[in-house]
N, C-alpha and C positions, 0 to 999 in steps of 0.2 A: 697174692694175685687175687683175691676172694672178696675184697673190700666191697665192689662197686663203682661208683662216680666218684671221683677225686680229682684237684686239681693237679695238672700234669701226669695224668693216665695214660694218654698217647705216648708221652715219649718215654714211661716206665713199660709198657706194653710193648714199643720196638724193641728195646735194649733186651726185654727180656725175652724176646721172640729170636731176634739175633743172638742172644747170648752173651755179646759185647757191647760197649759205647762204640758209634762210629769214631772217634778222635782218642788219643793215647796223650796221659801229659807227661810233657819232658820239663827238663828244666836245662835252661841254655846260658851256658859260659859266653858271655861277649868278648869280642876282642877287646875293649877298652880304649879303641882309638879317639872316640868323640867323648865328649865332655857330657851330653845330655844321655838319660835312660830311656828307653823306650817306654812309650805311655802306654794304659790298657787299651785291648783293643789294635794295638799297631799290628799290621801285616806280617808274618812270618812266610819267606818264599827260600825255595832252591837257590842257593848261591848260582849254580849254571843255568837256570832259568828265574832271574827275578822276576818274572811279571806273573809267573805261575804261584799265586798265594796257594799253599797247603796247612796254614793256620792262624791262631792268632795270640799275641803275648796276654796274658791275665795279670800279671802285676811283674815290678822287675824292684831292684835294691842293688846297692854296693855292698858286696860283701866285707868285711876287713881284712879277709886274707885272699878271699879269691876273686876281685874285684868286682864288675857288672855281671849281675846274673839276674834271670826273666824265668819266670813260670809262663808255658805257653800250652797250649793245645792246639796238635798235629793231626794231619789225617794218619789213617793206621796204615794206608798205603806207602809210607814216606818210608823210604828204608833206613833203618835205624844210624847207619854209619852216613848218613847223607849231609854235606855240608849246607849252612842254612846261612841267610841273612836275613836281620832285622832292619828294614829301611836301608842303610849303606852298611850296618854294622855285622861283622861275619859274627857266626854264633855256631858253635857245636852244642849237641844234643845229647842229655842223659835221659834215660827214660827214668820214668818212677814208680810206674805201674806197670809190672809185667804183661807187654803186649799178647802173651799166650793164653791170659787166663780169659776164660771162657764156658761154655757148657760142661767139660768136663770135670769142672770144679765147683761149679754153683751146689749150692747145699739143697737139698729138698731133689734134685735130678739124678735119675737112674741111669 
């Protein structure tokens, strides 16, 4: 935080002061009922409230054993056990980055 001006400075300062990013990275296990994989930027919503967008898909692929999967960024306030949908496809989330990582584990802070 001592460098001075640089590209992305405001974003880095916001995360530094908040202690954690506003979103978390999750792996989505898609139900496989559709042939099409979700595209980059496709909205992720709560299954019980599909109009409430809580994240976006970053990438998706077909895993040779697990079927269709995707990586997404979702709001930190989203319950970890909340069932999600991507378009009309049901999705279960698995957290890839511990949501509790924050100020108490950041190096250089006491």
